[in-house]
N, C-alpha and C positions, 0 to 999 in steps of 0.2 A: 504494500500500500504506500504509494508515494515514495518508493525506494526504501521503506522501512521493512525490517524483518520482524515478524510477530511469531511468538511461540504459543501454541495452544496446548494447555494442560488439561487433562481430563482423567477422572478416576473411573470412567465408564468406557466401554469399547466404542470406538468411533464408527467402525464398520465390522460386520460379521465376517468370519472366515479368515483365511490367511493369504488370500490373493492380493496383489497390489491394487490400489485404488487411488483416485484423485479426490482431493478435498478442495472444494471451492468455497470461498467466503464472499458474500455480497457486502460491500463496504459502502455505507452512506454516511459521510461525516456529519451531516446535519441532523440525522436521526438520533434521538435519545429515548430510552425506555421511560415509561411513566413512573415506574418504581425506581427510586433512587438507588436502592440496594442492588438492583439488577444491572446497573451501569457497569460496563467492563465485562459483561457476560453475554452469552447467547445460547439459544436452544439448538440441539442437534436435530436434523430432520431434512426434509426435502420440500419441494413445492406441493407435494401431495399431503394435505392436512392430516390424513389418517396415519401417516408415517412419522410425524413429528414426535420425538421422544422427549420426555421431560428432563433429561440430564442437562444440567447447566455446566457449561465450560467457561472457566475464568480465563480471561486474556491477560497474560503477564506482560506488562509494558517495560520490564527491566531488561529482557533479552532484546538485543537489536537497537535499543535506544542509546547505547554507548557506542560511540564511534570516533575514529580519528580520520584525519584528512591528509592526503598526500598530494602535493601540488608541485608543478615544475616538470623537470626533465626526467620523468620515469615513463615506462611503457604504458601503464594504465593509471593515470592520475584519477583521484576521486575520493569518495567516502568509503571507509572500510569499517565493518563492525568490530567491536572489541568484546567478543563473546568469551574470550579467554585471555590471560596475560600475553602481551605481545611486545617485543622490543622494537626499536627503530629499525634494526637490521632485518628482522623478520617482516616488518611491515613493508619495507622497500622490496624485499623478495616477493611478497604477495602482490605488489603493484607491478611485477614483471621485471624489476631491476632498473638500473639507470640506463638512459640513452647515451649514445656516443659522445654527445657534447656536454653532458652533465659535469658540473664541478664537484667531484666526489669529496674533496676536502673542505668544501664550503657549505655543506648541508647543515641545516639547523632545525630545531623543533621550537615552535611558538606555543607556549603554555601561558595563557593569559598575557601578562605584560612581560613575561620572561622569554629570553631568546637563548636556547640551549644549543651550543655547537655540537656537531657530529661529523667526524671524519670517517667516511666509509672505507677509505683505503686502509687506515690503521686498524679498524675493527676486522676487516677482511683478513688481515695478516695476523690477527690475534693479539694486537697491541691496543692499549687505551680502552679496554673493555668497559671501564666504568662509565664511559660516555654512551654506551649502548643501553640506555635507560628503558624501563617499561613505560609504554605509552598510557596516557590517561584520557578519559573522555574529553573530547573537544580539542585535543592536541592537533597541531598542524605541522606536518613534516614538509619542509620547503627544500626542494632540490634545484638550485640555480643552474 
């Protein structure tokens, strides 16, 4: 939904059997349930009213809401989810690595008002590993 990853958690079976299936979610941002307690939940079922089951699935907004951003001269710049701890080097690898004209020794992480230097070449050689920090929500890795 708008580039966000959403994890659906349920203590009930979503589909019977063990064959693969597709789960489709209809997303209408303007819609809110009348019952305040039901917000962030939905019912399992289909368009056939007889098949709607009363199991409520809570939508967790913690997974996928944390992300870092990689900009500049990498193969795939963009937003990347932080679903597990991730270092600068790992994030750059996930973005496809540096392009030919990237200034590997001039990379930095923007964390709020702080600018944290990162030298890709040093880390790649196993030196200066303290600069290979874990990324936090909202961090921007800039590759000039």
